[in-house]
Backbone as a printed PyTorch tensor [residue, N CA C, xyz], in Angstrom:
tensor([[[ 28.5340,  31.9900,  -8.3150],
         [ 27.1960,  31.9910,  -8.2220],
         [ 26.7510,  30.5820,  -8.4950]],

        [[ 25.4770,  29.8920,  -7.2360],
         [ 25.3220,  28.5410,  -7.6310],
         [ 24.0570,  28.7370,  -8.4590]],

        [[ 23.7970,  27.5520,  -9.6790],
         [ 22.7690,  27.5200, -10.0860],
         [ 21.4440,  27.1070,  -9.6130]],

        [[ 20.5910,  27.4870, -10.3090],
         [ 18.9120,  27.7860, -10.1700],
         [ 18.7540,  26.7180, -10.3240]],

        [[ 18.2480,  26.5050,  -9.5140],
         [ 17.2150,  24.5890,  -9.0430],
         [ 16.4970,  25.0730, -10.1390]],

        [[ 15.6900,  23.8700, -10.7950],
         [ 14.5300,  23.9920, -11.9060],
         [ 13.2750,  23.9330, -10.6750]],

        [[ 12.1230,  24.4540, -11.5260],
         [ 10.8270,  24.3750, -10.6300],
         [ 10.2740,  23.5580, -11.6810]],

        [[  9.6420,  22.6060, -10.8910],
         [  9.6270,  21.0580, -11.0620],
         [  7.8960,  21.3040, -11.2090]],

        [[  7.0440,  22.2490, -11.2270],
         [  5.5080,  21.7110, -11.5990],
         [  5.4330,  23.4480, -12.2720]],

        [[  3.8080,  23.6280, -13.1020],
         [  3.3970,  24.5300, -14.0130],
         [  3.1900,  25.4680, -12.7950]],

        [[  2.6350,  25.5280, -11.5120],
         [  2.4580,  26.1420, -10.5690],
         [  3.2730,  26.7930,  -9.6490]],

        [[  3.2480,  27.7400,  -9.0480],
         [  4.0610,  28.5490,  -8.9030],
         [  3.8250,  29.7170,  -7.5290]],

        [[  4.1070,  29.3890,  -6.9810],
         [  3.6420,  30.5800,  -5.6370],
         [  4.6800,  31.1660,  -4.9240]],

        [[  4.5090,  32.5180,  -3.9630],
         [  5.7450,  33.3730,  -3.6570],
         [  5.4370,  32.5510,  -1.7530]],

        [[  6.1670,  32.1770,  -0.8350],
         [  5.7360,  32.0330,   0.2100],
         [  4.3570,  33.1040,   1.2440]],

        [[  4.7710,  34.0750,   0.8060],
         [  4.1190,  35.4280,   1.4570],
         [  2.6950,  35.1690,   0.9390]],

        [[  2.3020,  34.6860,  -0.4450],
         [  1.4140,  34.5510,  -0.5280],
         [  0.5020,  33.5570,  -0.6280]],

        [[  1.4950,  32.2770,   0.1230],
         [  0.6430,  31.0560,   0.3190],
         [  0.5890,  31.3300,   1.7880]],

        [[  1.3520,  31.9180,   2.6300],
         [  0.5810,  32.5630,   3.8140],
         [ -0.4670,  33.1380,   3.6510]],

        [[ -0.2910,  34.4180,   3.0160],
         [ -2.1320,  35.0960,   3.0600],
         [ -2.9740,  34.4990,   2.4650]],

        [[ -2.8710,  33.7130,   1.3640],
         [ -4.2120,  32.7230,   1.2480],
         [ -3.6110,  31.8810,   0.7450]],

        [[ -3.6610,  30.2400,   1.6260],
         [ -2.9450,  28.8490,   1.3680],
         [ -4.4730,  28.1960,   0.6540]],

        [[ -5.5320,  28.0710,   0.8360],
         [ -6.4570,  27.4570,   0.4490],
         [ -6.5430,  28.2660,  -1.3840]],

        [[ -6.6600,  29.2190,  -1.5960],
         [ -7.0370,  29.9670,  -2.7980],
         [ -5.6920,  29.5680,  -3.4550]],

        [[ -4.4100,  29.4370,  -3.0700],
         [ -3.4400,  28.9210,  -4.0930],
         [ -3.5170,  27.5430,  -4.0960]],

        [[ -3.9190,  26.8990,  -3.8040],
         [ -4.3130,  25.7040,  -3.7640],
         [ -5.2290,  24.9000,  -4.8210]],

        [[ -6.5510,  26.0160,  -4.4820],
         [ -7.2840,  25.8590,  -5.5970],
         [ -7.3980,  26.5050,  -6.6740]],

        [[ -6.3720,  27.1020,  -7.0280],
         [ -5.9040,  27.5070,  -8.4770],
         [ -5.4500,  26.9210,  -9.0710]],

        [[ -4.7400,  25.6910,  -8.5290],
         [ -3.8290,  24.8640,  -8.6900],
         [ -4.3570,  23.5040,  -9.6200]],

        [[ -5.6610,  23.5090,  -9.0940],
         [ -6.8250,  22.6820,  -9.2600],
         [ -6.3990,  20.9010,  -9.1350]],

        [[ -5.1010,  21.2220,  -7.6490],
         [ -5.2820,  19.6280,  -7.5720],
         [ -3.4580,  19.5060,  -8.2170]],

        [[ -2.5910,  20.3320,  -8.7500],
         [ -1.3960,  19.7360,  -9.3920],
         [ -0.6090,  20.5670,  -8.4030]],

        [[  0.5120,  20.1840,  -8.1610],
         [  1.6570,  20.7720,  -7.2700],
         [  2.1740,  21.7510,  -7.5040]],

        [[  2.4090,  22.9450,  -6.6870],
         [  2.5070,  24.2400,  -6.3350],
         [  3.8590,  24.0660,  -5.5850]],

        [[  4.8550,  24.9760,  -6.5030],
         [  6.3340,  25.1050,  -6.0660],
         [  5.8420,  26.3350,  -5.4960]],

        [[  6.6030,  26.5310,  -4.0140],
         [  6.2920,  27.3120,  -3.6330],
         [  7.8140,  28.3410,  -3.2400]],

        [[  8.3560,  29.1180,  -3.7740],
         [  9.3700,  29.5800,  -4.1950],
         [ 10.0760,  31.1750,  -3.0100]],

        [[ 11.3400,  30.9740,  -2.6550],
         [ 11.4940,  32.2830,  -1.8700],
         [ 12.4370,  32.8930,  -2.8440]],

        [[ 12.7770,  33.8940,  -3.2370],
         [ 13.4190,  35.0830,  -3.8300],
         [ 13.8110,  33.8520,  -5.1630]],

        [[ 12.8220,  33.4750,  -5.7810],
         [ 12.7480,  32.7640,  -7.1210],
         [ 13.3020,  31.6050,  -7.3030]],

        [[ 13.4650,  30.9830,  -5.8620],
         [ 14.1800,  29.8420,  -5.7070],
         [ 13.0760,  28.6350,  -5.0360]],

        [[ 12.7040,  27.2530,  -5.5640],
         [ 12.0920,  26.7860,  -5.1490],
         [ 12.5250,  25.9940,  -3.8640]],

        [[ 11.8740,  26.2610,  -2.9700],
         [ 11.8890,  25.9640,  -1.3380],
         [ 11.2240,  24.7260,  -0.7390]],

        [[  9.7110,  24.2130,  -1.4580],
         [  9.3010,  23.3680,  -0.9850],
         [  7.8300,  22.9240,  -2.2970]],

        [[  7.3940,  22.5710,  -2.3070],
         [  6.4200,  22.2200,  -3.1510],
         [  5.2390,  21.7010,  -2.0800]],

        [[  3.7510,  22.0610,  -2.4970],
         [  2.5100,  22.1740,  -1.7560],
         [  1.4430,  20.9280,  -2.7260]],

        [[  0.6400,  19.9280,  -2.0660],
         [  0.3810,  18.5420,  -3.1610],
         [ -1.1920,  18.9560,  -2.3320]],

        [[ -2.4310,  18.8140,  -2.9600],
         [ -3.3160,  18.5830,  -2.2130],
         [ -3.2170,  17.3320,  -1.6150]],

        [[ -3.8600,  16.9910,  -0.8560],
         [ -4.2770,  15.2890,  -0.3200],
         [ -4.6790,  14.1280,  -0.9190]],

        [[ -4.7760,  14.5800,  -2.1770],
         [ -5.4660,  13.5000,  -2.8970],
         [ -3.8900,  13.0080,  -4.3680]],

        [[ -3.0870,  14.6950,  -4.0080],
         [ -2.1050,  13.7890,  -5.0620],
         [ -1.2440,  13.3280,  -4.4930]],

        [[ -1.1360,  13.7040,  -2.8080],
         [  0.0950,  13.1050,  -2.0340],
         [ -0.5460,  11.7590,  -1.8120]],

        [[ -1.8650,  11.4430,  -1.7080],
         [ -2.3370,   9.9400,  -1.4510],
         [ -1.9460,   9.6660,  -2.9860]],

        [[ -2.0110,   9.3500,  -3.9880],
         [ -1.6060,   9.0420,  -5.3720],
         [ -0.0950,   8.7720,  -5.1440]],

        [[  0.5530,   9.9900,  -5.1930],
         [  2.0550,   9.8370,  -5.0280],
         [  2.9210,   8.7230,  -3.7390]],

        [[  1.5880,   8.5170,  -3.0240],
         [  2.2840,   7.0170,  -1.7370],
         [  1.8060,   5.9730,  -2.5780]],

        [[  0.6060,   5.7690,  -2.9370],
         [  0.2860,   4.4110,  -3.8090],
         [  1.1950,   4.0930,  -4.7850]],

        [[  1.8600,   5.1340,  -5.4950],
         [  3.3100,   4.9430,  -6.6780],
         [  4.2100,   4.7920,  -6.1960]],

        [[  4.1460,   4.9640,  -5.4280],
         [  5.5820,   4.4540,  -4.4970],
         [  5.3940,   3.4810,  -3.8430]],

        [[  4.4470,   2.8240,  -3.6540],
         [  3.8650,   2.1470,  -2.9200],
         [  4.4290,   0.6660,  -3.7160]],

        [[  3.4900,   0.9810,  -4.8900],
         [  2.9900,   0.0960,  -6.5450],
         [  4.4540,  -0.3940,  -7.1620]],

        [[  5.4280,   0.7740,  -6.9920],
         [  6.8600,   0.3620,  -7.2680],
         [  7.6530,  -0.1540,  -6.2190]],

        [[  7.3510,  -0.5310,  -5.0580],
         [  8.6010,  -1.0230,  -4.1540],
         [  7.7040,  -2.6960,  -4.0970]],

        [[  6.3600,  -2.5310,  -4.1950],
         [  5.8930,  -3.7030,  -4.4470],
         [  6.4430,  -4.8680,  -5.8870]],

        [[  6.8410,  -3.9810,  -7.0400],
         [  7.3450,  -4.3290,  -8.3020],
         [  8.3260,  -4.7370,  -8.2550]],

        [[  9.3000,  -4.1460,  -7.3480],
         [ 10.9710,  -4.2820,  -7.5690],
         [ 10.8530,  -5.4920,  -6.3140]],

        [[  9.8470,  -6.1220,  -5.5950],
         [ 10.6120,  -7.1470,  -4.9230],
         [  9.4280,  -8.7430,  -5.3980]],

        [[  8.8620,  -8.2680,  -6.8450],
         [  8.1530,  -9.1140,  -7.4220],
         [  9.2940,  -9.5130,  -8.4140]],

        [[  9.9760,  -8.5090,  -8.9530],
         [ 11.2710,  -8.6920,  -9.6630],
         [ 12.0460,  -9.4900,  -8.9670]],

        [[ 12.2630,  -9.0520,  -7.5570],
         [ 13.5600, -10.1050,  -6.7070],
         [ 13.3050, -11.1100,  -6.6100]],

        [[ 11.7100, -11.0990,  -6.7520],
         [ 11.6270, -13.1290,  -6.1700],
         [ 11.5430, -13.8120,  -7.5420]],

        [[ 11.2310, -13.0780,  -8.7090],
         [ 11.0960, -13.5450,  -9.9030],
         [ 11.8930, -15.5880,  -9.9210]],

        [[ 13.0810, -15.5250,  -9.7770],
         [ 14.4030, -16.4390,  -9.6880],
         [ 14.0940, -17.1430,  -8.9380]],

        [[ 13.7050, -16.8190,  -7.7180],
         [ 13.6960, -18.1850,  -6.4690],
         [ 12.7220, -19.2490,  -6.9590]],

        [[ 12.7930, -20.5770,  -6.4510],
         [ 12.3910, -21.8760,  -6.5500],
         [ 10.5060, -21.5250,  -6.0960]],

        [[ 10.1420, -22.1970,  -6.6400],
         [  8.7960, -22.1550,  -6.1070],
         [  8.2990, -23.2560,  -5.3360]],

        [[  7.7040, -23.0160,  -4.2920],
         [  7.3800, -23.9250,  -3.3440],
         [  5.5580, -24.1740,  -3.0690]],

        [[  5.2780, -25.6440,  -3.3480],
         [  4.0240, -25.8380,  -3.9030],
         [  3.5390, -25.9850,  -2.0690]],

        [[  2.0090, -25.5560,  -1.9170],
         [  1.3480, -25.4110,  -0.5060],
         [ -0.0970, -25.8440,  -0.9000]],

        [[ -0.2160, -27.0360,  -0.4530],
         [ -2.1400, -27.1010,  -0.3060],
         [ -2.7450, -25.9740,   0.4380]],

        [[ -4.1540, -26.1710,   0.6870],
         [ -4.7800, -24.8690,   0.8610],
         [ -4.5870, -26.0170,   2.8650]],

        [[ -4.7890, -27.5170,   2.5760],
         [ -4.8880, -28.3780,   3.6950],
         [ -3.8930, -27.5790,   4.8780]],

        [[ -2.4510, -27.4010,   4.2450],
         [ -1.2610, -27.7530,   4.7410],
         [ -1.4310, -25.9610,   5.8310]],

        [[ -1.8980, -24.9790,   5.0770],
         [ -2.1470, -23.3460,   5.2640],
         [ -2.5520, -23.4700,   6.7780]]])
């Protein structure tokens, strides 16, 4: 028997309930992610637009931080404003 996947959200709903009332499900979640279950297994997560945008911003920050860390050891190049 396969292992159950963890539900990574405090809020969950069934696919049937999501189909019946998607806005109601999201309103009850108060902006938190909602795990959508099929036979008591999470199959996907619904996020509010606000939460999704914040997630994308966070990912972008992590990517930029990785670039900064990678470039920290590079030799510094001095440029004057007149040269730009």
